[in-house]
C-alpha positions as CSV (number, residue, x, y, z in Angstrom):
1,M,138.4,107.9,190.3
2,T,139.0,109.4,186.9
3,A,136.5,111.4,185.1
4,L,136.3,108.3,182.5
5,D,135.1,106.1,185.3
6,T,132.9,108.7,186.7
7,A,131.3,109.1,183.5
8,S,130.9,105.4,182.9
9,T,129.4,105.1,186.3
10,T,127.0,107.8,185.6
11,G,125.8,106.2,182.1
12,R,125.3,102.6,183.8
13,L,123.2,104.5,186.6
14,A,121.2,106.4,183.9
15,G,120.9,103.4,181.7
16,G,119.7,101.3,184.7
17,S,117.1,104.2,185.7
18,V,115.5,104.0,182.2
19,V,115.2,100.3,182.3
20,R,113.5,100.4,185.7
21,T,111.2,103.3,184.7
22,V,110.1,101.4,181.8
23,A,109.5,98.2,183.6
24,R,107.2,100.5,186.0
25,M,105.3,101.7,183.2
26,I,104.9,98.4,181.6
27,G,103.8,97.0,184.8
28,F,101.0,99.9,185.2
29,L,100.0,99.5,181.6
30,S,99.2,96.0,182.5
31,R,96.5,96.3,184.8
32,P,92.9,95.3,182.9
33,W,91.0,98.5,184.5
34,L,93.7,100.9,183.0
35,R,93.2,99.6,179.6
36,V,89.8,99.8,179.4
37,A,89.4,103.5,181.0
38,A,92.1,104.6,178.7
39,V,90.4,103.3,175.5
40,V,87.1,104.5,176.6
41,I,88.7,108.0,177.3
42,A,90.4,108.0,173.8
43,I,87.2,106.8,172.1
44,V,85.2,109.7,173.5
45,V,87.7,112.3,172.5
46,S,87.5,111.1,168.9
47,V,83.8,110.8,168.6
48,W,83.6,114.6,170.4
49,S,86.0,115.8,167.5
50,F,84.1,114.2,165.1
51,D,80.5,115.2,166.4
52,R,81.8,119.1,165.6
53,V,81.6,118.4,162.0
54,P,78.8,117.9,159.4
55,S,77.5,114.7,158.5
56,A,79.9,112.6,156.2
57,S,79.7,110.1,153.5
58,W,81.1,106.8,154.8
59,E,81.5,105.2,151.5
60,P,84.8,107.0,150.3
61,A,86.2,106.8,153.8
62,A,85.6,103.0,154.1
63,I,87.5,102.5,150.7
64,G,90.2,104.8,151.8
65,L,90.5,102.6,155.0
66,V,91.3,99.6,153.4
67,P,94.8,100.4,152.3
68,W,95.3,101.9,155.6
69,I,94.8,98.7,157.3
70,I,97.3,96.9,155.3
71,G,99.9,99.4,155.9
72,K,99.2,99.4,159.6
73,Y,98.5,95.9,160.4
74,I,100.7,93.9,157.9
75,L,103.6,96.5,156.5
76,C,104.7,97.8,160.1
77,P,104.3,94.4,161.7
78,L,106.4,92.7,158.8
79,R,109.1,95.7,159.3
80,W,109.3,94.6,163.1
81,H,109.5,91.1,162.3
82,S,112.3,91.8,159.6
83,L,114.8,93.1,162.2
84,S,113.3,91.5,165.3
85,V,115.6,88.8,167.3
86,G,112.9,87.3,169.1
87,G,112.6,84.2,166.9
88,R,108.6,84.3,166.6
89,T,106.5,83.7,164.1
90,R,105.1,86.3,161.7
91,R,101.7,85.5,163.1
92,W,103.0,86.4,166.5
93,Y,104.0,89.8,165.3
94,L,101.1,90.7,163.6
95,R,99.0,89.8,166.5
96,T,101.2,91.4,169.1
97,Y,101.4,94.6,166.9
98,A,97.7,94.6,166.8
99,E,97.2,94.4,170.6
100,G,99.8,97.2,170.9
101,E,98.0,99.6,168.6
102,L,94.8,99.3,170.6
103,L,96.8,100.6,173.7
104,G,98.7,103.0,171.8
105,L,95.7,105.0,170.4
106,A,94.4,105.2,174.0
107,S,97.9,106.6,175.2
108,P,99.8,109.8,174.5
109,G,102.4,109.8,172.0
110,H,101.3,106.2,171.2
111,V,103.5,105.1,173.9
112,G,101.2,102.4,174.9
113,A,102.0,100.2,171.6
114,D,105.7,100.3,172.5
115,L,105.5,99.4,176.2
116,W,103.2,96.5,175.2
117,R,105.6,95.3,172.6
118,M,108.6,95.6,175.0
119,H,106.3,93.5,177.6
120,Q,105.3,90.7,175.1
121,L,109.0,90.4,173.7
122,R,110.0,89.8,177.5
123,A,107.3,87.8,178.4
124,E,106.8,85.4,175.4
125,A,109.9,85.8,173.3
126,G,112.2,85.5,176.0
127,L,114.3,88.6,175.7
128,A,116.1,90.7,178.2
129,R,114.5,93.9,179.3
130,P,117.3,96.0,177.8
131,C,117.2,93.9,174.6
132,A,113.3,94.3,174.5
133,I,113.6,98.0,174.8
134,A,116.3,98.3,172.3
135,E,114.3,96.3,169.8
136,V,111.2,98.5,170.0
137,A,113.5,101.5,169.9
138,L,115.1,100.3,166.7
139,D,112.1,99.7,165.0
140,R,111.0,103.0,165.8
141,L,114.3,104.4,164.5
142,I,113.8,102.5,161.2
143,G,110.2,104.0,161.0
144,A,111.6,107.4,161.6
145,L,113.9,106.9,158.6
146,G,111.4,106.0,156.3
147,L,109.1,108.7,157.2
148,T,112.2,111.2,156.7
149,V,112.8,109.3,153.3
150,F,108.9,110.0,152.6
151,V,108.9,113.6,153.8
152,V,112.1,114.4,151.6
153,F,110.9,112.8,148.4
154,S,107.1,114.1,148.7
155,G,108.0,117.7,150.0
156,A,108.7,119.6,147.1
157,R,106.3,122.2,148.5
158,L,107.5,122.1,152.0
159,P,109.4,125.1,153.2
160,P,113.4,124.5,153.6
161,Q,113.3,124.8,157.2
162,L,111.0,121.8,157.5
163,L,113.2,119.6,155.3
164,V,116.3,120.5,157.3
165,A,114.7,119.6,160.6
166,A,113.2,116.4,159.2
167,V,116.6,115.3,158.1
168,G,118.5,116.6,161.4
169,I,116.1,114.8,163.8
170,A,116.6,111.3,161.9
171,V,120.5,112.1,161.8
172,V,120.6,112.9,165.7
173,V,118.5,110.0,166.6
174,L,120.6,107.7,164.3
175,V,123.9,109.1,165.9
176,L,122.3,108.4,169.4
177,A,121.4,104.9,168.7
178,V,125.0,104.0,167.1
179,T,126.7,105.9,170.2
180,A,124.7,104.1,172.6
181,H,125.1,100.6,170.9
182,R,129.2,101.1,170.9
183,R,129.4,102.5,174.4
184,R,127.4,99.6,175.9
185,P,127.9,96.6,173.7
186,A,127.4,94.2,176.5
187,V,124.1,95.2,177.6
188,L,122.8,95.0,174.0
189,A,124.9,92.1,172.8
190,A,121.8,90.1,172.2
191,R,120.3,93.0,170.1
192,P,122.9,93.7,167.3
193,M,122.3,96.3,164.9
194,P,120.8,94.6,161.6
195,P,122.1,94.4,158.2
196,L,122.0,97.3,155.7
197,R,119.6,95.4,153.6
198,V,117.3,95.0,156.6
199,I,117.4,98.8,157.4
200,V,116.7,99.4,153.6
201,K,113.6,97.0,153.6
202,G,112.2,98.3,156.6
203,A,112.5,101.9,155.5
204,L,110.6,100.8,152.3
205,L,108.0,99.2,154.5
206,S,107.8,102.5,156.3
207,V,107.4,104.6,153.2
208,G,104.8,101.9,151.9
209,Y,102.9,102.7,155.3
210,Q,103.0,106.4,154.8
211,L,101.5,106.0,151.3
212,T,98.4,104.3,152.7
213,I,98.0,107.0,155.1
214,I,97.7,109.2,152.0
215,G,95.1,106.9,150.6
216,L,92.8,107.2,153.9
217,L,93.2,110.9,153.8
218,L,92.0,111.0,150.4
219,G,88.9,109.0,151.2
220,T,88.1,110.9,154.4
221,V,88.3,114.2,152.6
222,A,86.0,113.0,149.7
223,A,83.6,111.9,152.6
224,M,83.5,115.4,153.6
225,G,82.4,116.4,150.1
226,D,85.7,117.9,149.2
227,H,88.8,116.8,146.8
228,T,92.3,117.9,146.7
229,S,95.3,116.6,144.5
230,P,97.2,113.8,145.9
231,V,100.5,115.4,145.0
232,A,99.6,118.4,147.2
233,L,98.4,116.4,150.0
234,L,101.7,114.6,150.0
235,G,103.4,117.9,151.0
236,V,101.2,118.7,153.5
237,F,101.0,115.6,155.1
238,G,104.7,115.1,155.5
239,A,104.9,118.5,156.8
240,S,102.3,117.5,159.4
241,Q,104.2,114.7,160.6
242,L,106.8,116.6,162.1
243,A,104.4,117.7,164.7
244,G,104.3,114.3,165.7
245,I,107.3,114.7,168.1
246,V,104.8,116.7,170.4
247,P,102.9,113.9,172.4
248,G,99.0,113.9,172.2
249,Y,96.2,111.5,172.2
250,N,94.6,110.3,168.9
251,G,92.5,112.8,167.5
252,A,93.6,115.7,169.8
253,S,97.5,116.0,168.9
254,A,99.5,118.6,167.5
255,R,99.9,116.5,164.3
256,E,96.1,116.3,163.6
257,G,96.0,120.1,164.0
258,A,99.0,120.7,161.9
259,L,97.0,118.6,159.3
260,V,93.8,120.5,159.6
261,V,95.8,123.9,159.1
262,G,97.5,122.2,155.9
263,L,94.2,120.9,154.3
264,A,92.8,124.3,154.7
265,S,95.9,125.9,153.0
266,L,95.0,123.7,149.9
267,G,91.6,125.4,149.7
268,I,89.6,122.7,151.5
269,S,87.1,124.3,153.8
270,W,87.7,124.6,157.6
271,S,84.9,122.3,158.5
272,A,85.8,119.9,155.7
273,A,89.2,119.9,157.1
274,V,88.3,119.4,160.5
275,G,85.6,116.8,159.6
276,A,88.3,114.8,157.6
277,V,91.2,114.6,160.3
278,A,88.6,113.7,162.9
279,L,87.0,111.3,160.6
280,T,90.7,109.7,160.2
281,A,91.2,109.5,164.0
282,L,87.9,107.8,164.5
283,L,88.3,105.3,161.8
284,A,91.6,104.2,163.4
285,W,89.7,102.7,166.0
286,L,87.6,100.3,163.8
287,P,90.6,97.7,163.1
288,A,92.5,98.2,166.6
289,L,88.9,97.2,168.2
290,L,88.3,94.4,165.8
291,L,92.1,93.0,165.5
292,G,93.6,94.2,168.9
293,G,90.5,93.8,171.0
294,G,89.7,90.5,169.3
295,S,93.1,89.0,170.2
296,F,93.0,90.3,173.6
297,A,89.6,88.4,174.1
298,V,90.9,85.4,172.3
299,R,93.9,85.3,174.5
300,R,91.6,85.8,177.6
301,L,89.3,82.8,176.7
302,T,92.2,80.8,175.8
303,R,93.7,81.3,179.4
304,R,90.1,80.4,181.0
305,S,89.9,77.1,178.8
306,A,93.5,76.1,180.1
307,V,92.6,76.7,183.6
308,A,89.0,74.9,183.7
309,P,90.3,71.6,183.6
310,A,92.4,72.1,186.7
311,H,89.0,72.7,188.6
């Protein structure tokens, strides 16, 4: 066997191992008791963080929450829909994305959201497992591309090292994706690379989503009785996103920690900075429980009503 054959065999085995690992994780995630336990634990972490700060005024935070809900639960699912080969309706992508967000908030690194989307692409859209994995990874890649564009254009005050890191990470991920697609075209034949217009559209939708996060942060900072310049907040937020590569739970991750430090560097008091970030993490649960949890409830009731006549 030549070295090339050996490398090819190793690549196939590694790819199969990744697919099997993801399948086991999806199966484990599908257990109802685990979903409930993870959600309860994550909510407790968010509430515990928020309980450590002074009382907040909810009105500015609620105003800031509105654009964020649009960005998270409309712009992001539309980005996924634009590049998907699942052939489902926009409503299906909106619903599935909302369900995934609820599970994502309850899992480190938001991995639960990706696993749920993979599961639904296989179970309801009929995609093969490698294709489903590739599609969600591609959506993540385009989201990261939009984030990189956002960081570069909003980071005039960022250190050059951070800008280089942001661009470097995006380039490495893009090269790995293109290389994997060329090396294993047969496996991913059903998931072709999207045209340039779709990539540009997805990146713009991702930038729009990042801007809605700025609106939410401005609202939560105002809720804590403090204020800051939106332009200054752009740079701080862009820098904090780079810490998102370190996995953590919603409300207790490296990204939130970096954001607290960044807000404090803008002259915001430490208590207000901690409170704003904790409030942001806590508010994320409201639409997730309403939209994602509501969708799960409707799905369960629909199944029961469909089974009832058989008895």
